[in-house]
C-alpha positions as CSV (number, residue, x, y, z in Angstrom):
1,M,101.0,110.1,45.7
2,K,102.8,108.0,48.3
3,I,101.4,104.7,49.3
4,H,102.8,102.6,52.2
5,F,102.0,98.9,52.5
6,I,102.3,97.2,55.9
7,G,103.0,93.5,55.1
8,I,104.1,94.2,51.5
9,G,105.7,90.8,51.1
10,G,102.4,88.9,51.0
11,I,101.4,87.4,47.7
12,S,98.4,89.7,47.3
13,M,99.9,92.8,48.8
14,S,103.0,92.6,46.6
15,G,100.8,92.3,43.6
16,L,98.9,95.5,44.5
17,A,102.2,97.2,45.1
18,H,103.3,96.3,41.6
19,V,100.0,97.7,40.2
20,C,100.6,101.0,42.1
21,I,104.2,101.3,40.9
22,N,102.9,100.8,37.3
23,L,100.3,103.5,37.8
24,G,103.1,105.9,38.8
25,Y,102.7,106.0,42.6
26,E,105.6,106.2,45.0
27,V,105.5,102.9,46.9
28,S,107.1,101.9,50.2
29,G,106.4,99.0,52.5
30,S,107.5,96.8,55.4
31,D,107.7,93.1,56.1
32,K,109.3,90.8,58.6
33,S,112.0,89.3,56.4
34,M,113.6,89.7,52.9
35,S,112.3,87.5,50.1
36,P,112.5,87.3,46.3
37,I,109.1,89.0,46.2
38,L,110.5,92.0,48.0
39,Q,113.7,92.1,45.9
40,K,111.6,92.3,42.8
41,L,109.7,95.3,44.2
42,I,113.0,96.9,45.1
43,N,114.2,96.4,41.5
44,E,111.0,98.2,40.4
45,G,111.7,101.2,42.6
46,A,109.9,100.5,45.9
47,T,111.4,101.4,49.2
48,I,111.4,98.3,51.4
49,Y,111.9,98.1,55.2
50,I,112.6,94.8,57.0
51,G,110.8,94.8,60.3
52,H,108.0,97.0,61.5
53,D,108.9,100.4,63.1
54,E,107.0,103.6,63.4
55,S,110.0,105.6,62.1
56,Q,109.3,104.1,58.7
57,L,106.0,106.0,58.4
58,N,105.8,109.8,58.2
59,E,103.2,112.6,57.7
60,D,103.9,112.7,53.9
61,I,102.4,109.3,53.3
62,D,99.1,109.8,51.4
63,L,97.7,106.3,51.9
64,V,98.5,103.3,54.2
65,V,97.4,99.8,53.1
66,Y,97.4,96.9,55.6
67,T,96.5,93.2,55.6
68,A,94.1,91.3,57.8
69,A,97.2,89.7,59.4
70,V,98.4,93.0,60.7
71,K,97.4,93.5,64.4
72,E,96.2,96.8,65.9
73,D,99.4,97.1,68.0
74,N,101.6,97.1,64.9
75,P,103.8,100.2,65.4
76,E,103.3,101.5,61.9
77,L,99.5,101.0,61.9
78,A,99.3,102.6,65.4
79,K,101.3,105.6,64.2
80,A,99.2,106.0,61.1
81,R,96.1,106.2,63.3
82,R,97.8,108.8,65.5
83,L,98.7,110.9,62.5
84,K,95.2,110.4,61.1
85,L,96.5,109.3,57.8
86,N,94.3,107.7,55.2
87,I,94.2,104.0,56.0
88,I,92.6,101.2,54.1
89,D,92.7,97.4,54.3
90,R,94.0,95.3,51.4
91,A,90.6,93.9,50.4
92,Q,89.0,97.4,50.2
93,F,92.0,98.7,48.2
94,L,91.8,95.8,45.7
95,G,88.0,96.3,45.4
96,D,88.6,100.0,44.6
97,I,91.1,99.1,41.9
98,M,88.7,96.5,40.4
99,K,86.1,99.2,39.9
100,K,88.3,100.8,37.2
101,Y,87.9,97.7,35.0
102,E,84.8,96.9,32.9
103,N,85.3,93.1,32.9
104,S,86.5,92.2,36.4
105,I,86.6,88.4,37.2
106,A,86.8,87.4,40.8
107,I,87.4,83.7,41.6
108,S,86.2,82.5,45.0
109,G,85.8,79.2,46.8
110,T,87.1,77.3,49.8
111,H,89.8,75.8,47.5
112,G,90.9,75.9,43.9
113,K,91.1,79.7,43.6
114,T,94.8,80.0,42.6
115,T,94.6,77.2,40.0
116,T,91.4,78.6,38.5
117,T,92.7,82.1,38.5
118,S,95.8,80.9,36.7
119,M,93.8,78.9,34.2
120,T,91.6,81.9,33.5
121,T,94.7,84.0,33.0
122,V,96.2,81.6,30.5
123,V,92.9,81.4,28.5
124,F,92.6,85.2,28.3
125,N,96.2,85.5,27.3
126,A,95.7,83.1,24.5
127,N,93.3,85.5,22.9
128,D,95.7,88.5,23.5
129,E,93.2,90.1,25.9
130,D,96.0,91.7,27.8
131,P,94.5,91.3,31.3
132,T,95.7,92.7,34.6
133,V,96.1,89.7,37.0
134,L,96.6,89.1,40.7
135,V,97.1,85.4,41.5
136,G,98.1,83.7,44.8
137,G,101.0,81.8,43.3
138,N,103.9,81.9,40.9
139,L,102.6,81.6,37.4
140,S,105.3,81.2,34.8
141,V,103.4,82.7,31.9
142,I,103.2,86.0,33.7
143,D,106.6,85.6,35.4
144,G,105.3,85.8,39.0
145,N,102.0,86.6,40.8
146,V,101.0,89.8,39.0
147,R,100.6,91.0,35.5
148,I,99.9,94.6,34.5
149,G,97.7,94.6,31.4
150,N,96.4,97.3,29.2
151,S,92.7,96.3,28.8
152,E,89.4,96.3,30.6
153,V,90.0,92.8,31.9
154,F,91.0,92.3,35.6
155,I,91.4,88.8,37.0
156,T,91.9,88.1,40.7
157,E,91.3,85.7,43.5
158,A,88.6,86.5,46.0
159,C,89.2,85.2,49.5
160,E,86.3,84.7,51.9
161,Y,88.5,85.0,55.0
162,V,87.3,87.8,57.3
163,D,84.7,88.5,54.5
164,S,87.4,90.2,52.4
165,F,85.6,89.4,49.1
166,L,82.6,91.4,50.3
167,K,84.5,94.5,49.2
168,F,84.5,93.3,45.6
169,Y,81.8,94.1,43.0
170,P,82.9,92.0,39.9
171,K,81.2,91.5,36.6
172,I,81.9,87.8,36.8
173,A,82.0,85.9,40.1
174,I,83.2,82.3,40.1
175,I,82.3,80.2,43.1
176,L,84.1,76.8,43.0
177,N,83.0,75.3,46.3
178,V,81.7,76.2,49.8
179,E,82.9,74.3,52.8
180,E,83.7,74.8,56.5
181,D,87.0,76.6,56.8
182,H,88.5,79.7,58.5
183,L,86.6,78.8,61.7
184,D,88.7,81.2,63.7
185,Y,86.5,83.8,62.0
186,F,83.3,82.1,60.8
187,S,80.9,80.6,63.4
188,G,80.1,77.7,61.0
189,L,78.9,76.7,57.6
190,E,75.7,78.7,57.8
191,Q,77.6,82.0,58.2
192,I,80.0,80.9,55.4
193,E,77.1,80.3,53.0
194,A,75.6,83.7,53.9
195,S,78.9,85.3,53.1
196,F,79.1,83.7,49.7
197,A,75.5,84.6,49.0
198,K,76.3,88.3,49.6
199,F,79.4,88.1,47.5
200,A,77.3,86.7,44.6
201,S,74.7,89.4,45.1
202,Q,77.3,92.1,44.5
203,V,77.9,91.1,40.9
204,K,77.2,93.9,38.4
205,P,73.7,94.0,37.0
206,D,74.9,92.8,33.6
207,G,77.3,90.2,35.1
208,F,77.3,86.5,35.8
209,V,77.7,84.1,38.7
210,I,79.4,81.0,37.5
211,A,79.1,78.4,40.2
212,N,79.7,74.7,40.8
213,G,76.3,73.1,40.6
214,D,77.5,69.8,42.1
215,D,78.1,71.5,45.4
216,E,75.0,71.3,47.6
217,N,76.3,74.1,49.9
218,I,76.5,76.4,46.8
219,L,73.0,75.6,45.7
220,K,71.7,76.4,49.1
221,A,73.7,79.6,49.4
222,L,72.7,81.0,46.0
223,K,69.0,79.9,46.1
224,D,67.7,83.4,46.6
225,V,70.4,85.4,44.8
226,D,68.8,87.4,42.0
227,K,71.6,87.4,39.4
228,T,72.3,85.6,36.1
229,K,73.6,82.2,37.4
230,I,75.4,79.6,35.4
231,Y,75.7,76.3,37.3
232,F,78.4,73.9,36.0
233,G,79.2,70.3,36.9
234,R,78.6,66.7,36.2
235,N,75.0,66.9,37.5
236,K,72.5,66.7,34.7
237,N,70.6,69.6,36.3
238,C,73.4,72.1,35.6
239,Q,73.3,74.5,32.6
240,A,76.9,73.6,31.7
241,I,77.4,69.9,31.8
242,I,80.7,68.0,31.9
243,H,80.5,64.7,30.1
244,D,82.5,61.9,28.4
245,E,85.6,62.2,30.7
246,V,88.6,60.0,30.0
247,Y,92.0,60.1,31.8
248,N,95.5,59.1,30.6
249,S,98.2,57.4,32.6
250,S,99.3,60.8,34.1
251,G,95.8,61.5,35.3
252,Y,95.2,64.2,32.7
253,A,91.6,64.5,31.6
254,T,89.9,64.9,28.2
255,F,86.3,66.0,28.5
256,S,83.4,67.5,26.7
257,L,81.4,70.5,27.8
258,S,77.8,71.4,26.8
259,M,75.7,74.4,27.8
260,D,71.9,74.6,27.5
261,D,72.0,71.5,25.3
262,K,74.6,73.2,23.0
263,F,77.9,71.4,22.5
264,I,80.7,73.9,23.4
265,G,83.8,71.7,22.8
266,R,86.1,69.0,23.9
267,F,89.1,69.9,26.0
268,T,92.3,68.2,27.1
269,L,94.2,69.2,30.2
270,K,97.9,69.0,31.1
271,V,97.2,68.9,34.9
272,P,95.9,65.8,36.7
273,G,92.8,65.1,38.7
274,K,89.0,65.2,38.5
275,H,89.0,68.4,40.6
276,N,90.9,70.2,37.9
277,V,88.2,69.4,35.3
278,L,85.9,71.5,37.5
279,N,88.5,74.3,37.8
280,A,89.0,74.3,34.1
281,T,85.3,74.4,33.3
282,A,84.9,77.5,35.5
283,A,87.8,79.2,33.6
284,I,86.3,78.1,30.2
285,L,82.9,79.5,31.1
286,S,84.3,82.9,32.2
287,A,85.9,83.3,28.8
288,Y,82.8,81.9,27.0
289,V,80.5,84.5,28.6
290,S,83.1,87.2,27.9
291,K,82.6,86.2,24.2
292,L,86.2,85.0,23.6
293,P,86.4,82.7,20.5
294,L,86.2,79.0,21.2
295,D,89.5,78.2,19.4
296,A,91.3,80.7,21.7
297,I,89.6,79.2,24.8
298,K,90.6,75.7,23.7
299,T,94.2,76.7,23.0
300,G,94.5,78.5,26.3
301,I,93.1,75.8,28.6
302,E,95.1,73.1,26.8
303,S,98.3,75.0,27.2
304,Y,98.0,75.4,31.0
305,T,100.6,73.3,32.8
306,G,100.2,74.5,36.4
307,V,101.2,77.1,39.0
308,G,103.6,77.1,41.8
309,R,102.8,75.0,44.9
310,R,99.7,73.4,43.2
311,F,100.6,69.8,42.3
312,E,104.0,71.1,41.4
313,Y,106.6,68.7,40.1
314,K,109.8,69.6,42.0
315,G,112.2,67.1,40.4
316,E,113.5,63.5,40.4
317,V,116.5,61.9,41.9
318,N,117.5,58.2,41.9
319,G,114.2,57.3,40.3
320,I,112.2,59.1,43.1
321,K,109.8,61.8,42.0
322,V,109.1,64.8,44.4
323,Y,105.9,66.9,44.2
324,D,104.5,69.7,46.3
325,D,101.0,71.0,46.9
326,Y,99.5,73.9,48.9
327,A,96.5,71.8,50.1
328,H,95.6,72.6,53.7
329,H,91.9,71.6,53.8
330,P,90.6,68.0,54.0
331,T,88.9,68.2,50.6
332,E,92.0,69.6,49.0
333,V,94.2,66.9,50.5
334,A,91.9,64.1,49.3
335,A,91.7,65.6,45.8
336,T,95.5,66.0,45.5
337,L,96.1,62.4,46.6
338,S,93.4,61.1,44.4
339,A,95.2,62.7,41.4
340,A,98.6,61.6,42.7
341,K,97.5,58.0,42.9
342,M,96.9,58.1,39.1
343,I,100.6,58.5,38.5
344,K,102.5,55.3,38.0
345,H,104.5,54.6,41.2
346,H,105.8,52.1,43.7
347,L,104.8,53.7,47.0
348,L,103.2,57.1,47.5
349,Y,104.6,59.0,50.5
350,T,102.6,61.9,51.8
351,I,104.2,64.4,54.2
352,F,101.4,66.6,55.6
353,Q,102.1,69.8,57.6
354,P,98.8,70.9,59.3
355,H,98.1,74.6,58.9
356,T,96.9,76.4,62.0
357,Y,95.7,74.9,65.3
358,T,92.1,76.1,64.7
359,R,91.7,74.4,61.3
360,T,93.4,71.2,62.6
361,K,91.1,70.9,65.6
362,E,87.8,71.9,64.0
363,L,88.3,69.7,60.9
364,L,90.2,66.8,62.7
365,D,87.6,64.1,61.8
366,R,87.6,65.1,58.1
367,F,91.4,65.3,57.9
368,A,91.5,61.8,59.4
369,V,89.9,60.2,56.3
370,S,91.5,62.4,53.6
371,F,94.7,60.3,53.3
372,N,93.3,57.0,52.0
373,D,95.0,57.2,48.6
374,S,98.5,57.4,50.1
375,D,100.6,54.4,50.9
376,V,102.6,56.1,53.7
377,V,101.3,59.1,55.7
378,I,103.7,61.2,57.8
379,I,102.3,64.1,59.9
380,S,104.8,66.9,60.9
381,D,104.2,69.6,63.5
382,I,101.4,72.1,63.0
383,Y,102.4,75.3,61.2
384,A,101.0,78.0,63.5
385,S,100.8,80.8,60.9
386,R,98.9,83.7,62.5
387,E,98.0,81.7,65.7
388,N,99.5,81.0,69.1
389,D,99.5,77.4,70.4
390,P,96.3,77.0,72.5
391,G,97.6,73.7,74.0
392,N,94.5,71.7,73.1
393,I,95.5,70.2,69.7
394,H,98.7,68.5,68.4
395,S,99.8,66.7,65.3
396,K,99.8,63.5,67.4
397,D,96.0,63.9,67.7
398,L,95.7,63.8,63.9
399,V,97.9,60.7,63.7
400,E,95.6,58.9,66.2
401,A,92.5,60.0,64.4
402,I,93.9,58.7,61.1
403,K,94.8,55.4,62.7
404,K,91.2,55.1,64.2
405,S,89.9,55.6,60.6
406,G,91.8,52.5,59.6
407,K,94.8,54.1,58.0
408,D,98.3,53.9,59.4
409,A,100.3,57.1,60.0
410,L,103.5,58.3,61.5
411,Y,104.2,61.4,63.6
412,I,107.6,63.0,62.8
413,G,107.8,66.5,64.2
414,S,110.5,68.4,62.4
415,L,111.1,68.6,58.7
416,D,114.7,67.7,59.3
417,E,113.7,64.5,61.0
418,V,111.3,63.7,58.2
419,Q,114.1,64.2,55.7
420,N,116.3,61.8,57.6
421,Y,113.6,59.2,57.8
422,L,112.8,59.4,54.0
423,G,116.5,59.1,53.2
424,S,116.5,55.6,54.9
425,V,113.3,54.2,53.3
426,L,112.8,55.7,49.8
427,E,113.3,53.4,46.8
428,P,113.2,54.0,43.0
429,E,109.7,54.7,41.6
430,D,108.5,56.0,44.9
431,I,106.7,59.4,44.9
432,V,107.0,62.0,47.6
433,F,104.3,64.6,48.1
434,T,104.8,67.4,50.5
435,I,101.4,69.0,51.3
436,G,100.5,72.0,53.4
437,A,100.3,75.8,53.3
438,G,103.4,76.4,55.5
439,D,107.0,75.8,54.8
440,V,106.7,72.0,54.1
441,Y,107.8,72.7,50.5
442,T,111.3,73.2,51.7
443,L,111.5,69.5,52.6
444,G,111.2,68.4,49.0
445,E,113.8,70.9,47.9
446,S,116.2,69.8,50.6
447,L,115.5,66.1,49.8
448,L,116.4,66.7,46.2
449,H,119.5,68.8,47.0
450,K,120.8,66.4,49.6
451,T,120.3,63.3,47.6
452,N,121.9,64.9,44.5
453,S,124.9,66.0,46.5
């Protein structure tokens, strides 16, 4: 069987391509530019095309898979429709693959999906469960974003954008948080809550919904969902309660977890922040209801040290530490900086690259108050991603909103200009955090390279 992926270089699409190669399918695909992800697929036998052209797709293709980012006028998709080939979107294809696994675990939420998926993977690996994994980041223990296992366990992220996760029917659904986001698709919070409710209702009859009971939007969304629900959090009304938290000088937590008045265990993390306690708890509970032994769960969660672009330590030069984080929602930004503040430092510099015009405009007021834990805030130009500039929002608007909230901020448009500025002001024991879902991470890498050279 021949499968062609349009947009094969994406983190999820490339993972699916790896799964298909492992299953013995002949895989081809196209993307706009070469990357290490594509080179890895080539090394495994995939045929990769750079750029999109209808000549790359022929009648002998059995199935065409495309992402939500692919527009209808894409020449390959248009030709596939003319030829009446079998066409399926990425989410449906992933959902169909998940059906082959008895214990499928889908991790959802407005934020925290990649971290929690990675934590869950490490926990199941600690018990030699041999899971198949698709994760939205580079996880060192699986040497990338995909792992092909040989068991009934399948672990994946479940994204709500364009209702993609409604094509999944997992045994375990994790819901970390529900907030306003992707407002270029959703009309507002009410529609988002309805979408998460439907996702939870699609859990298998013998399955579990593991959800953050501290999140009022989740409680409202799941109120009428008739599934076995396990709420976790610091709220005493939750079934699984986090208690006795302490943090060391790096911001790493040690905490206890009890469920239905039964003490489960005490766990120590090697990643910072209060938000990671919640992420870790969700991962622990998914393993607990899967009947993994507690010693393996404890060993796994305590061995987790992070995933690419999530509070990632990039390096140190001249006494200046550089970190990077994928945060692109106000709550994520605030959580990242809250954790960053726990690290011993002189000044904390935050370089934030807003992601998409829609998100920046719709969540402007919330972004304005999410930088309070940073000493210096620099806002670069908006990363457009899938959008065109509507002309009604600019990074300067965010800078003004931050200033009105009582916090100073600078607008420096290009990353090159930001690098030049930082080179003139940074001192030993300062911390630099590059934050955003675009290419802001390249700034930290350039800063380290230039300073070292």
